[in-house]
C-alpha positions as CSV (number, residue, x, y, z in Angstrom):
1,M,107.3,51.9,88.8
2,S,107.3,48.4,90.0
3,E,106.0,47.3,93.4
4,P,108.5,46.5,96.1
5,K,109.1,42.8,96.2
6,T,107.2,41.1,99.1
7,S,109.1,38.2,100.7
8,L,107.5,34.8,100.6
9,K,107.4,34.9,104.4
10,Q,105.5,38.2,104.4
11,K,103.1,36.8,101.8
12,M,102.4,33.8,104.0
13,L,101.9,36.0,107.1
14,N,99.4,38.1,105.0
15,V,97.5,35.0,103.9
16,L,97.4,33.7,107.5
17,G,96.2,37.1,108.7
18,V,93.4,37.2,106.2
19,K,92.5,33.6,107.0
20,K,92.3,34.5,110.7
21,V,90.0,37.5,110.0
22,Y,87.6,35.3,108.0
23,E,87.6,32.6,110.7
24,E,86.7,35.2,113.3
25,K,83.9,36.6,111.1
26,N,82.7,33.0,110.4
27,D,82.6,32.2,114.1
28,A,80.7,35.4,114.8
29,L,78.1,34.5,112.1
30,K,77.8,31.0,113.5
31,K,77.2,32.5,117.0
32,K,74.6,34.9,115.6
33,I,72.8,32.1,113.7
34,K,72.8,30.0,116.8
35,D,71.3,32.9,118.8
36,V,68.6,33.5,116.2
37,K,67.7,29.8,116.2
38,F,67.5,29.8,120.0
39,R,65.2,32.8,119.9
40,I,63.0,31.1,117.3
41,E,62.7,28.0,119.5
42,K,61.9,30.1,122.5
43,K,59.2,31.9,120.6
44,K,57.7,28.6,119.5
45,K,57.7,27.3,123.1
46,D,56.1,30.5,124.3
47,T,53.5,30.3,121.6
48,K,52.7,26.7,122.5
49,I,52.4,27.6,126.2
50,A,50.1,30.5,125.3
51,E,48.0,28.2,123.1
52,T,47.8,25.6,125.8
53,L,46.8,28.2,128.4
54,D,44.2,29.5,126.0
55,L,42.7,26.0,125.6
56,I,42.7,25.4,129.3
57,S,40.9,28.8,129.9
58,K,38.2,27.7,127.4
59,L,37.4,24.5,129.4
């Protein structure tokens, strides 16, 4: 049994559909990475503030 022939147009649409899915996943990953970086920076700032307050309290 041979597979039904897929038209070139349909193949192109399939490729574009797959490309779109990968682009959406890529965008989601970029957003997640950006969010994690933001949280790390916030934690660094909070830690510096805590360290500064600790030093001030020791004076």
